[in-house]
C-alpha positions in Angstrom: -32.3 -10.2 -13.4 -31.9 -11.7 -10.2 -34.7 -11.1 -7.6 -32.8 -12.6 -4.5 -32.8 -9.6 -1.7 -29.5 -8.0 -0.9 -27.6 -9.1 2.5 -27.6 -6.9 5.3 -23.9 -6.2 6.4 -22.2 -5.5 9.4 -22.1 -1.7 10.2 -24.0 -0.4 7.1 -27.5 1.2 7.4 -30.6 -0.7 6.9 -34.5 0.0 7.3 -36.9 -1.4 9.6 -40.0 -3.0 7.7 -43.6 -0.7 8.4 -45.6 -3.7 8.1 -46.2 -4.5 12.0 -48.3 -7.9 11.3 -45.8 -9.1 9.1 -42.8 -8.0 11.4 -44.4 -9.5 14.5 -45.1 -13.0 13.3 -41.4 -13.3 12.4 -40.6 -12.5 16.0 -42.9 -15.0 17.0 -40.8 -17.8 14.6 -37.5 -16.7 16.3 -36.7 -19.9 18.7 -36.0 -19.1 22.1 -32.8 -18.6 23.7 -31.2 -22.0 24.9 -28.9 -20.4 27.7 -29.4 -20.9 31.2 -28.7 -17.5 32.5 -31.3 -16.6 35.0 -31.3 -12.9 33.7 -32.0 -14.1 30.3 -35.7 -13.1 29.3 -36.0 -16.0 26.5 -34.3 -14.1 23.6 -35.8 -11.8 20.9 -39.0 -11.0 21.5 -41.6 -8.4 20.3 -41.9 -5.5 22.5 -43.2 -1.8 22.5 -39.4 -0.8 21.6 -39.7 -2.8 18.6 -43.3 -1.8 17.8 -42.6 2.2 17.8 -39.4 1.8 15.7 -41.0 0.2 12.3 -40.4 1.8 9.3 -37.1 3.7 10.5 -33.4 3.4 9.7 -30.5 2.2 11.3 -26.9 0.5 11.5 -26.4 -2.9 11.8 -24.4 -3.5 15.2 -24.6 -7.3 15.3 -25.7 -10.3 13.6 -26.8 -13.3 15.0 -26.4 -16.3 12.8 -27.8 -19.0 15.6 -31.2 -17.5 15.5 -30.9 -14.8 12.8 -31.4 -11.9 14.7 -29.8 -8.6 14.3 -29.3 -5.6 16.7 -29.7 -2.1 15.0 -28.9 1.5 16.4 -31.5 3.5 14.9 -30.8 6.9 13.5 -32.4 10.3 13.3 -34.8 11.5 16.6 -33.1 8.6 18.5 -30.5 6.3 18.6 -32.3 3.1 20.5 -30.6 -0.1 19.9 -33.3 -2.6 19.4 -33.0 -6.8 18.2 -35.4 -7.7 14.8 -35.8 -10.6 13.3 -33.3 -10.5 10.1 -36.5 -10.8 8.0 -37.9 -7.5 9.6 -34.7 -5.6 7.9 -33.8 -4.5 4.4 -30.5 -3.0 3.6 -30.6 0.9 1.9 -28.4 3.0 0.3 -25.7 4.9 2.1 -23.5 7.3 0.2 -21.0 6.9 2.5 -20.4 3.3 2.5 -21.0 3.2 -1.6 -17.4 3.2 -2.6 -14.9 0.5 -1.4 -12.1 1.5 0.8 -8.6 1.7 -1.3 -6.9 -0.6 1.4 -7.3 -4.3 2.0 -6.7 -5.8 5.9 -3.0 -5.9 6.7 -2.1 -2.8 4.8 0.6 -0.9 6.5 -0.4 2.6 6.9 0.3 6.2 8.3 -3.2 8.0 9.8 -3.5 11.2 11.0 -4.8 12.0 14.5 -6.6 15.2 15.4 -6.2 14.8 19.2 -2.1 14.5 19.0 -0.3 18.0 18.8 0.0 19.1 15.4 -2.3 16.6 13.9 0.5 13.9 13.7 0.7 10.9 11.8 1.0 7.6 13.4 2.0 4.5 11.7 -0.2 1.3 12.1 -1.9 -1.7 10.1 -5.6 -1.8 8.8 -7.1 -4.4 11.2 -11.0 -4.0 9.9 -12.2 -2.6 6.5 -16.1 -0.9 7.8 -15.8 -0.1 11.0 -18.2 1.6 13.9 -18.7 1.6 17.6 -22.1 1.2 19.5 -23.4 4.4 20.5 -22.5 6.6 17.3 -25.6 7.3 16.6 -25.9 9.5 13.7 -22.1 9.2 12.7 -21.4 7.8 9.5 -19.6 4.4 9.8 -15.6 4.8 9.2 -13.9 2.9 6.2 -11.1 1.5 8.6 -10.0 0.6 12.0 -6.6 0.8 12.1 -4.0 -1.1 15.2 -1.5 1.5 15.6 2.1 0.6 16.6 3.0 2.8 19.6 4.8 0.3 21.2 3.5 0.1 24.5 0.0 -1.6 24.4 -2.3 -2.4 21.5 -4.3 0.6 20.3 -7.3 1.1 17.6 -7.8 4.2 15.8 -10.6 5.2 13.6 -10.3 7.0 10.2 -13.4 8.8 9.0 -12.5 9.4 5.5 -10.5 7.4 3.2 -8.5 9.8 1.4 -4.8 10.8 1.7 -5.5 13.8 4.4 -6.6 11.6 7.0 -4.8 7.7 5.9 -2.1 7.0 3.5 0.2 4.1 2.4 3.4 4.0 4.3 6.1 5.6 2.4 8.1 2.2 3.0 5.6 0.3 1.3 5.3 2.7 -1.6 9.0 2.4 -2.0 9.2 -1.1 -2.2 6.7 -1.4 -4.8 8.5 1.0 -7.1 10.1 -0.8 -10.2 13.6 -1.2 -11.0 17.1 -2.1 -9.2 17.4 -1.0 -5.7 20.3 1.5 -5.1 23.0 0.6 -2.6 22.2 4.0 -0.7 18.7 2.3 -0.1 19.9 -1.0 0.9 22.4 0.6 3.3 25.5 -0.9 4.5 26.5 -5.0 4.1 25.8 -7.0 7.2 29.5 -6.9 9.4 31.3 -4.3 7.3 31.4 -0.8 5.8 29.4 0.3 2.4 31.5 -0.7 -0.2 33.3 2.3 -2.0 31.4 3.5 -5.2 33.1 1.9 -8.8 35.1 4.6 -10.5 33.7 5.9 -13.8 35.3 4.6 -17.0 38.1 7.1 -18.4 37.5 9.0 -20.9 38.9 8.3 -24.3 41.7 10.3 -24.6 42.2 12.7 -28.6 44.0 11.2 -31.1 46.6 13.6 -30.9 47.4 12.4 -27.1 47.0 8.5 -27.8 49.3 8.7 -30.7 53.1 7.2 -30.0 55.4 9.8 -29.2 58.4 9.9 -31.1 61.5 8.8 -29.2 64.5 11.5 -28.2 67.6 11.9 -30.3 70.8 10.3 -28.7 73.3 13.4 -27.6 76.2 13.7 -29.9 79.3 12.1 -28.2 81.8 14.3 -26.4 85.1 15.1 -28.0 87.2 15.5 -25.2 86.4 11.5 -24.2 89.4 9.3 -22.6 91.3 7.0 -25.1 90.4 3.6 -24.4 93.9 1.8 -22.1 96.1 -0.2 -24.0 95.1 -3.0 -21.6 91.8 -3.0 -23.2 93.3 -2.9 -26.8 94.7 -6.4 -26.1 
């Protein structure tokens, strides 16, 4: 059995450890910020806001690998945003993210939008798996961020649930994934011309009575009134 602590994941839930002395020591170990911005406060430092939220749950908004600090948004009675040392946080079970989404990044999908008339469906491409924005507070993390094909600008929409009522694979991709030979109707006419006429079906075999050769008709009898041959033809 592995004793390694699970890794924090972006946009997943976490818990701030309740031990103030331990958390404060980790704050003191965070290196100062190397930037030259005059408004910078020197990096992540212990403060009253960090102290009063110990033991609470939050969502991970950003992870800074340079100094191993994490920006979180609290859940529950307030939704404050606070930076903590990475070691001061631990992952927690979240039923909303327990099941992996069905589609990977790059999948072409159709997504339903409640803000459009008739809850219209929009085509697009999955841009990110698991997504949330700062300020969502107690809202769950969404399974997808989708880049919509509106043809005018770059737009992203978020899908609250991963089921066919909100997002589904585009029909064109579903048809392409089906086994079997392509039909002429699916492929369309050839380039630069009209569609070829369908081949005629093979003629059904005729019954034996029809396929047998018919007897030749009998010769008509010679007329008795035929004129005699001329003398010249007799030699």
